[in-house]
C-alpha positions in Angstrom: 50.0 17.1 -34.8 47.2 15.1 -33.1 47.0 11.8 -31.2 44.7 9.8 -29.1 45.2 7.9 -25.9 42.9 5.7 -23.6 42.0 7.0 -20.2 39.6 5.1 -17.9 38.2 3.2 -20.8 37.5 6.3 -22.9 39.6 7.7 -25.8 41.0 11.3 -25.4 42.3 13.4 -28.3 45.4 15.5 -27.8 46.3 18.2 -30.3 48.0 21.6 -30.6 47.0 24.9 -32.2 49.3 28.0 -32.2 51.5 26.4 -29.6 48.7 25.6 -27.2 47.9 22.0 -26.3 44.3 20.8 -25.9 42.9 17.6 -24.6 39.3 16.6 -25.1 37.4 13.4 -24.5 36.0 11.7 -27.7 33.3 10.0 -25.5 33.9 6.6 -26.9 35.8 3.5 -26.0 35.8 2.1 -29.5 39.2 2.4 -31.1 37.9 2.5 -34.7 35.5 5.4 -33.8 38.3 7.2 -32.1 40.7 6.8 -35.1 38.0 8.2 -37.4 37.6 11.2 -35.1 41.4 11.6 -35.0 41.6 11.8 -38.8 38.9 14.5 -38.8 40.8 16.5 -36.1 44.0 16.2 -38.1 42.3 17.5 -41.2 40.9 20.6 -39.4 44.2 21.3 -37.7 46.0 21.2 -41.0 43.5 23.6 -42.7 43.8 26.0 -39.8 47.6 26.0 -40.1 47.7 26.7 -43.8 45.0 29.4 -43.6 42.1 27.5 -45.3 40.1 27.8 -42.1 39.8 30.3 -39.2 38.3 29.9 -35.9 35.2 32.2 -35.6 35.4 34.9 -32.9 34.1 33.7 -29.6 34.2 30.0 -30.5 36.6 27.9 -28.3 39.4 26.3 -30.4 38.8 22.7 -29.2 35.0 22.9 -29.8 35.7 24.2 -33.3 38.2 21.4 -34.0 36.0 18.6 -32.6 33.0 20.0 -34.7 35.0 19.3 -37.9 35.3 23.0 -38.5 31.6 23.6 -38.7 30.9 25.4 -35.4 30.1 29.1 -36.0 29.0 30.2 -32.5 30.0 29.2 -29.0 27.8 26.3 -27.8 25.1 27.1 -25.2 26.3 25.9 -21.8 24.3 22.9 -20.8 21.9 23.8 -18.0 22.8 22.5 -14.6 20.6 19.4 -13.8 18.1 20.1 -11.0 19.2 18.7 -7.7 18.0 15.2 -6.9 15.3 15.3 -4.2 15.7 13.5 -1.0 13.6 10.4 -0.3 11.3 12.5 1.8 10.9 15.1 -0.9 10.4 12.5 -3.6 7.7 10.8 -1.5 5.9 14.1 -1.1 6.0 14.8 -4.9 4.9 11.2 -5.6 1.9 11.5 -3.4 0.9 14.7 -5.1 0.6 12.7 -8.4 -1.9 10.2 -7.1 -5.1 12.3 -7.4 -6.5 9.8 -9.9 -6.6 7.1 -7.2 -9.4 6.6 -4.7 -8.9 8.3 -1.3 -8.6 5.0 0.5 -5.9 3.8 -2.0 -4.0 7.1 -1.5 -4.1 6.7 2.3 -2.8 3.1 2.0 0.1 4.3 -0.1 0.8 7.1 2.4 1.0 4.6 5.2 3.3 2.3 3.3 5.7 5.1 2.4 5.6 6.5 5.9 6.6 3.1 7.3 9.3 2.9 4.6 10.8 6.3 5.7 10.7 5.2 9.3 12.4 1.9 8.4 15.3 3.4 6.5 16.0 6.0 9.2 18.6 8.7 8.2 18.5 7.6 4.6 15.1 9.4 4.3 17.1 12.7 4.2 19.5 11.4 1.5 19.1 11.9 -2.2 16.7 9.3 -3.5 19.3 8.1 -6.1 21.5 7.0 -3.2 19.0 4.3 -2.2 20.3 0.9 -3.3 18.7 -2.5 -3.8 20.4 -3.8 -0.7 18.7 -1.0 1.4 15.3 -2.1 0.1 16.0 -5.8 0.7 17.0 -5.1 4.3 13.9 -3.1 4.8 11.6 -5.8 3.4 13.3 -8.4 5.5 12.8 -6.3 8.6 9.2 -5.8 7.8 8.7 -9.6 7.3 9.9 -10.0 10.9 7.4 -7.5 12.2 4.3 -7.7 10.0 2.1 -10.2 8.2 3.3 -11.4 4.8 0.2 -10.1 3.1 0.9 -6.6 4.5 4.6 -6.7 3.4 3.5 -7.9 0.0 1.4 -4.8 -0.5 4.2 -2.6 0.9 6.6 -4.1 -1.6 4.2 -3.3 -4.5 4.0 0.4 -3.3 7.8 0.6 -3.2 8.1 -0.8 -6.8 5.5 1.8 -8.0 7.3 4.6 -6.2 10.7 3.9 -7.6 9.3 3.3 -11.1 7.9 6.8 -10.8 11.3 8.1 -9.6 13.0 6.5 -12.7 10.4 8.1 -15.0 11.1 11.5 -13.4 14.9 11.1 -13.9 15.6 11.0 -10.2 17.2 7.6 -10.5 18.8 6.0 -13.5 17.2 2.7 -12.8 14.7 1.6 -10.1 16.5 -0.1 -7.2 13.3 -2.0 -6.5 13.1 -3.6 -10.0 14.8 -6.8 -8.8 13.2 -7.1 -5.4 12.1 -10.7 -4.8 8.3 -11.0 -4.7 6.8 -11.6 -1.3 4.4 -14.5 -1.3 1.2 -14.0 0.6 0.3 -16.1 3.6 -2.3 -18.1 1.7 -6.0 -17.7 1.2 -7.6 -14.9 3.3 -9.8 -16.0 6.2 -13.4 -16.7 5.4 -16.2 -14.3 6.5 -17.8 -15.3 9.8 -21.0 -14.5 11.6 -21.1 -12.6 14.9 -21.9 -15.8 16.8 -18.8 -17.5 15.3 -16.5 -14.7 16.2 -17.9 -14.3 19.7 -17.4 -18.1 20.2 -13.8 -17.9 19.0 -13.1 -15.0 21.4 -14.9 -16.8 24.2 -12.5 -19.7 24.0 -9.7 -17.4 25.1 -6.0 -17.4 24.1 -6.2 -14.4 21.8 -4.5 -11.1 22.2 -6.6 -7.9 22.0 -5.4 -7.1 18.4 -6.2 -10.7 17.4 -9.7 -10.3 18.8 -10.2 -7.0 17.0 -8.9 -8.5 13.7 -11.7 -11.1 13.9 -14.3 -8.4 13.5 -12.8 -7.4 10.1 -14.1 -10.9 9.0 -17.7 -10.2 10.1 -20.6 -10.6 7.9 -24.1 -9.8 9.1 -27.1 -12.1 8.7 -30.3 -10.6 7.1 -31.9 -10.6 10.6 -28.9 -8.6 12.1 -29.0 -6.1 9.2 -32.7 -5.5 9.8 -32.0 -5.0 13.5 -29.1 -2.5 12.8 -31.1 -0.5 10.2 -33.9 -0.1 12.7 -31.4 0.8 15.5 -29.9 3.4 13.2 -33.2 4.8 12.2 -34.3 5.4 15.8 -30.9 6.5 17.4 -29.4 8.8 14.7 -28.7 12.4 15.4 -28.4 13.0 11.7 -31.1 11.7 9.3 -28.4 10.9 6.7 -27.1 8.2 9.0 -29.9 5.9 8.0 -29.1 6.4 4.3 -25.5 5.7 4.9 -26.4 2.3 6.4 -29.2 1.4 4.0 -27.4 1.9 0.7 -24.5 -0.4 1.4 -26.8 -2.9 3.1 -28.9 -3.3 0.0 -26.2 -2.7 -2.7 -22.7 -3.7 -1.3 -21.4 -0.3 -2.5 -18.1 1.0 -1.1 -18.0 4.2 1.1 -16.4 6.2 -1.7 -19.1 5.1 -4.2 -21.8 6.1 -1.7 -20.3 9.6 -1.3 -20.1 10.0 -5.1 -23.6 8.8 -5.6 -25.8 11.4 -7.4 -29.6 11.3 -7.8 -29.1 10.9 -11.5 -27.5 7.5 -10.6 -30.7 6.3 -8.9 -32.9 4.9 -11.6 -36.3 4.8 -9.8 -38.2 4.1 -13.1 -35.9 1.2 -14.1 -35.2 -0.2 -10.6 -31.4 0.2 -10.8 -28.6 2.2 -9.0 -25.3 3.0 -10.6 -22.1 2.8 -8.6 -19.1 4.9 -9.7 -15.8 3.7 -8.5 -12.1 4.7 -8.6 -11.2 1.8 -6.3 -9.4 -0.4 -8.8 -8.7 2.1 -11.6 -5.5 4.0 -12.1 -7.2 6.1 -14.8 -8.8 9.5 -14.2 -12.1 8.2 -15.5 -14.5 6.4 -13.2 -15.7 2.9 -13.7 -19.3 2.1 -13.3 -21.6 -0.8 -12.6 -25.3 -1.2 -12.2 -27.0 -2.9 -9.3 -30.7 -3.8 -9.0 -32.6 -1.5 -6.8 -34.2 -3.3 -3.9 -37.8 -2.3 -3.2 -37.1 -1.4 0.4 -34.1 0.8 -0.6 -36.2 2.4 -3.3 -38.8 3.4 -0.7 -36.1 4.8 1.6 -34.5 6.8 -1.1 -37.8 8.2 -2.4 -38.6 9.4 1.1 -35.1 10.9 1.4 -35.5 12.7 -1.9 -38.8 14.1 -0.8 -37.1 15.5 2.3 -34.1 16.7 0.3 -35.4 18.0 -3.0 -32.4 20.2 -3.6 -28.8 19.2 -4.7 -27.2 16.6 -6.8 -25.7 14.2 -4.2 -27.6 11.6 -2.2 -25.4 11.7 0.9 -25.7 15.2 2.2 -26.2 16.9 5.6 -29.2 18.9 6.5 -29.2 22.2 4.7 -26.2 21.4 2.5 -25.9 20.6 -1.2 -22.3 19.3 -0.8 -21.5 15.6 -0.5 -20.3 14.4 2.9 -16.6 14.4 3.4 -15.1 11.0 4.4 -14.6 11.9 8.1 -18.2 13.2 8.3 -19.6 10.0 6.7 -17.7 7.9 9.2 -18.9 9.9 12.2 -22.5 9.8 11.1 -22.2 6.1 10.3 -20.8 5.2 13.7 -22.8 7.5 16.0 -26.0 5.5 16.2 -24.1 2.3 17.1 -22.3 3.8 20.2 -23.5 2.3 23.4 -24.9 -0.8 21.8 -23.6 -4.4 21.5 -22.2 -3.4 18.1 -19.1 -1.7 19.6 -15.9 -3.0 21.1 -15.6 -1.4 24.6 -11.9 -2.3 24.9 -11.2 -0.5 21.7 -12.6 2.9 22.8 -16.1 1.8 21.8 -15.1 1.5 18.1 -17.9 -0.2 16.2 -17.6 -3.7 15.1 -19.0 -2.9 11.7 -18.1 -0.4 9.0 -19.1 0.3 5.4 -17.0 -2.7 4.3 -19.0 -5.0 6.7 -22.1 -4.4 4.7 -20.1 -5.1 1.5 -19.0 -8.5 2.9 -22.5 -9.2 4.1 -24.1 -8.3 0.7 -21.9 -10.8 -1.1 -22.2 -13.4 1.6 -25.9 -13.3 1.9 -26.4 -13.5 -1.8 -24.1 -16.5 -1.9 -26.1 -18.1 1.0 -29.3 -17.5 -0.9 -27.9 -19.5 -3.9 -27.5 -16.5 -6.2 -25.2 -17.3 -9.2 -21.6 -16.3 -8.7 -21.6 -14.3 -11.9 -24.5 -12.2 -10.7 -22.7 -11.5 -7.4 -19.5 -10.5 -9.4 -21.6 -8.1 -11.5 -23.2 -6.5 -8.5 -19.9 -6.3 -6.5 -17.7 -5.1 -9.3 -14.1 -6.4 -9.9 -14.5 -9.3 -7.4 -11.2 -11.3 -7.2 -10.8 -15.0 -6.7 -9.3 -14.4 -3.3 -12.4 -12.5 -2.3 -14.8 -15.2 -3.6 -13.0 -17.8 -1.5 -14.0 -15.8 1.6 -17.7 -16.4 1.1 -17.7 -19.5 -1.1 -18.4 -21.7 1.9 -21.8 -20.1 2.0 -22.9 -22.0 -1.1 -24.0 -25.0 1.1 -26.5 -26.6 -1.4 -24.1 -26.6 -4.3 -21.2 -27.9 -2.3 -23.3 -30.5 -0.6 -24.7 -31.9 -3.9 -21.1 -32.0 -5.3 -19.8 -33.9 -2.3 -22.7 -36.3 -2.4 -21.8 -37.3 -5.9 -19.2 -39.5 -4.2 -21.0 -42.7 -3.4 -18.8 -45.3 -1.7 -21.7 -47.7 -1.3 -20.0 -50.8 0.1 -18.2 -48.7 2.7 -21.2 -46.6 3.6 -23.5 -49.6 3.9 -21.2 -51.0 6.6 -20.9 -47.7 8.5 -24.6 -46.7 8.7 
């Protein structure tokens, strides 16, 4: 009447009704479960044969039997699963879900994923669920041969986040990046250096152009140099907002995005404070904030700027506009006064040696050199990491000198002085 057999590790029921044989998977590899299902099938077949049950009109016989005789209507056909997107399509969708991240973070992710698509070649047009762990391992190994370990470490993190998202969307059953071996960084990042130190290193020769340019990413400006640049900007700017774009990060260490989000309501003239709103380190939609003491010189600059621009909510605006500057506008107005001065790299299409981040480096470095407590610097900077602290910790000369001088090898020193 009915029987079961094992096929590819799954039990299948075989039974007859009115001379027609049916075979249906029981969707289990457990024999006990399969035998219990067989008993129920046998019971329903018997009741159909003796007339105690009838198959409802429109209901397939095997579905009725497997339901234990309870099915009263034909089951709704399962919808076809949506096609799995290609790697390129999945990347586009993923990037569209990153609006909660800061613009700079989104751009970094875009670069990482663009490099990934270029690295896997034709696989970028394949369904994303065809990417295997071996493909990712090969890509990471190739990148390690072409890029710095710190860069590949960040690219690996982007791939892990991307494939975790693919798994959450149901595009892959499990992330192929889950077991990727972590990439160790190349050690502590290089410390910040003055312009004189960088120029001396370049002057010794032996560096490629990219290596020379990379040195300028380590630049921190001395207070005297910052004063020189602020005066240079004030006198050479075609846009009045340029001076504000230099003065705010110089006196606060604020990031570019924080400056562009800065509203007049965040400038506490009466309480000598300025509030920075950041999405830099947050994956949440809400902004994080921190308060920085308002320097008297910056207070004067901003009061004068407000007098000239009494309308609008945002601090960094162009003449006649109430809208905040876009990122590309801010960069153009920031760099324009520096062109044609010693603060550009002629061999790099006159690209300036400094950027918004340079002022941020300099802010922390000059506070450290002035002996300001590390906790205060952390509070002003916001989310300072230990790796970042190491880049300017050498500028605590007094504290380090006093600690070293606690070592007193008197007998040795007496004979060597």
